[in-house]
N, C-alpha and C positions, 0 to 999 in steps of 0.2 A: 504494500500499499504506500502510495506517495504521501509525503507529509504536506501539511497545509501550505507552507511557504513555497514548496516546489510547484504545487498546483496553481497558486496565485501567480507565480512567475511565468509558468508555462502558458497560461491563458491571458497574461497581461491584464490582470484584474486590478482595477482601482476601486478601493472600498468607498462607499458613500456614507458619509456621516449622518446625513438626513434620514437614512433608512436604518440607522442604528446597527450597522454591520460590524460585529465583533466576532471573528471566527475562532472556534476552539482549536487549540494546537496540542492539548494534552489528551492523548488517547485514553489514558487511565480514567480521566473524568468522563469522557464519552461513554466508556464501558460502564461506569458506575451509574450514569443517567439511564442507560438502557436496562441495566440490571434492576434499577428502582421501578421501572415500568413492568417488570416481570413478563417480558415478551415471549410468547410461545408461537408455535407454528399454526395455531388456530386464530391468531390475532390479526386484525387489520389495523394498521397504524397510520394516522394522519400526522405528518411532520410539517410544522409551520416554519417557513424560512430556513430551508435546508442548506442554503448558501452553496458551497461547492460539494456537499454531500458527505462530509466526514462522518457525521452521525447516521446519515441515511444508509451508508454501507453496513454499519453494525446492525441497524434495524433490519435491513434486507436479509442478513444472514439468519435472522431468527424468526421473522414474521411470515405469515402467509402472503401478505400484501402490504406495500408501503405506498401511500399517496402523498407525494411531496409537493407542497404548495409554495411556490417561490414568486415573489412580486417582481424581482429584478431580472429582466430578460437577458441582461449581459452575463448573468451567471449560468444560464441554461446550458450553453455549450460545455462548460466545465463540469456541470452536474451530470449531463448525459455521458460525457467521456469517463467520468469517475465511476459511473454505475453501469457501464456498457455490458458487464458480465452478468447482470441481474435482470431476469425477465419479470420479476415480481414487483418492480417499481414503476409507478405511474407518476410522471412529472407534469404538474399543472402550473403554467405561468399566469398567476392571478394574484390579486390582493385578497388575502384571507377575509378581510372585512366585507368584501363584496361577493364572497363565495357562498353558494347554497350547500351547506354541509350535508343536509339530508339527501340531496341529489347525488352527491359524491358517493355516499356510503349505502345508498338504497339497495344495491345488488349484493351487499354483504350483511344483510340483516340477521343471518344465522350465526355470524361470527362475533367474537368480542371485539369491540372497537375502542382503540385507545388513541390519545393524542400525546405526542412527545415533541418538545420544542425548546430551542434556545431563543427566547422571545426578545425582540428589540425593546429596549427600556422605555422608549417614548410612547409606545402604544400597548404596553403590557396589560393594563386593566381592561381596556375595551376588548382585546382579544379573549382574555379569560372569561369575561362576562358574556361575550357572544356565544362561546361554547356552552356556558352554563345556562343561559336564558333561553336559547333556542331549544326546541323540543327534539333533541337528537338522541340517538341510541348509544351515546358514548358512555363507557363504563369507568374509565380512569384517565387522568391526565397527569403528565409529569412535565413540569416547566422549569427552566432555569431563568430566573428573574432577578431584578435588583434586590439586594438583601433587605433594604428598608421596606419594600413592598411585601416581601415574604413575611416579615415580622408583623405587618399590619394584617395580613390574611389569616395568620394562625393565632392572633392575639385573642385573649379572653377578656371578659368584663373587668373593669377596674384598672386596666393597664393603659398607659398613655397612647399606645399603638392601636388600641381597640377603637373601631369606628364603623362607619356605614359599610365599608368594603369588607371588613371582618364578618359582619352580620350577613351580608349578601352572599359571600362565598360559602359561609357555613350553613346557610339555608339550603343551598343546592348540593353541598358536598361535605366530606370530612377531610379537611386539609391537614397535612403534617409536613414538617420540615424534614428533609432528607440529609443534606450536607451543604456546607459553604464552599464556594469556589473563589480562588484568588484571581485578581486581575492579570497576574502573570500567565494565566492559562489561555490568554486570548491574543489575537492579532486584529487590530491594534488593541493595546491594553485599555479597558474602560477606566473611568475615574472612580468607580465604586466597586465594592465587593458584590458578589452574586450568591444566590442561594437556590438550590434545587428543592422544589416542593412537589408533593404528590397530592392530588385531589381524587378521592374515591367518590364518584357521583352517587348521591342518595337515590335509592329506588323510590322512596316516598319522602316528602318533606318532613323535617323533625317536629313541625308544629302544625296545628289545624287552624286555618285562617278563614274568616268570613269574607274577606276581601283582600286579595294578594296585593293589589295596587295601593290600598290603604296601608298595608303593612310596610311596604317599601317607602311610602310617603312619610309615614310616622318615623321610621328609622332615619331617613335623610334629614328630616326637620329636627330630630332629637340631637343630631351631631352638627347641625349647621352653625350653632352658636355654642361651642363647647364650654365656654366659661359661664354660660347662663344655667340656671336651674332648668330641669326638664319642663316644668310648668311654663316658665317664661319662653323657653325655646319653642315649645309647641304653640303657645298663644301668639307669640310674635310672628310666627310663620304665616299666620292669617289663612291657613289652608284647612282649618277644621271648624265645623259649625258648633263650637263649644266655647262657653265663657271660661275665663280663668278659674272661676269657682267650680265649674263643672269638671274641668281637668283635674283640679285639686281633689275633688270627690272621687274621681275615677282612680287616682293614685292611692287614695286612702282605702278604697274598696279592695285594692290589690295588696294592701299591706306594705306599700312603698312610702318612704318618708317624702314629705312634700318638698324638701330641699335637695332631693337627689338630682344628680346630673345624668344625662343620657348614657354616659360611658359605664355606669354602674349596672345597667339592665342586661340581663341575659336574653338570648333569642326567645326563650319561652315567655319572658316578661314582656318583650316587645310584641309578641303575638297576642298576649292577653290585652295589652294596652290598645293595640290597633283594633282588636275585635270590639272593645268597649267604646272606642272612638267612632266605630262604624254604626253604632246603634243610635 
């Protein structure tokens, strides 16, 4: 296998900062990421941003099918060259944010479907939420992302990292940190540390909601003014047909202190709160 620097030189590739292109050069890290996804010959894997195919190669050795979605058409020749010996790889030159995931995986409904990606930092959250929010048949996702974003995703109530992103991701999946990755493992080196996280997608949501839109609106407004008490944050948002006194009574009925801030509530408490606000 050629190393990353050799492939970049061979194909005269100039990395684009605006696309967040940082290619992994440490094959041990590549193997650990693929190991974390527990890829078997029954799995269909979607890889977002395969770049020149360093991780795609390892995925192709283990999976039934790899669907590599790459936005940068300049990388396609290198990707095709690097994967020329694998007939189980499909390369799609598209923006993942404009891609119909269900259409791609529709013929593989009997297989386990997983997503593996070294995500560009500038669009990490939108990509993760696209996969979670769209009604896809995906079972598991393993992403390498900016360390600070990973900390927010896995955070629990009461921590400063805990926020709307934590609640959203944990509504759809069970996230866990796998391992950290040093900037030295990339070309070019990013300015931040990276973390690999695993999201096991929930078969059923962890809470029962009267109105899913109300739940996410409640969560978003609860964290919009973090220094405010929850009552003030919700009332000031102006999106609920409740007086400040009524919100206070709802919290009281939940056994929650009226001076509590949003960051102290669990997903279960947010569900109860949004259900009561819906009435």
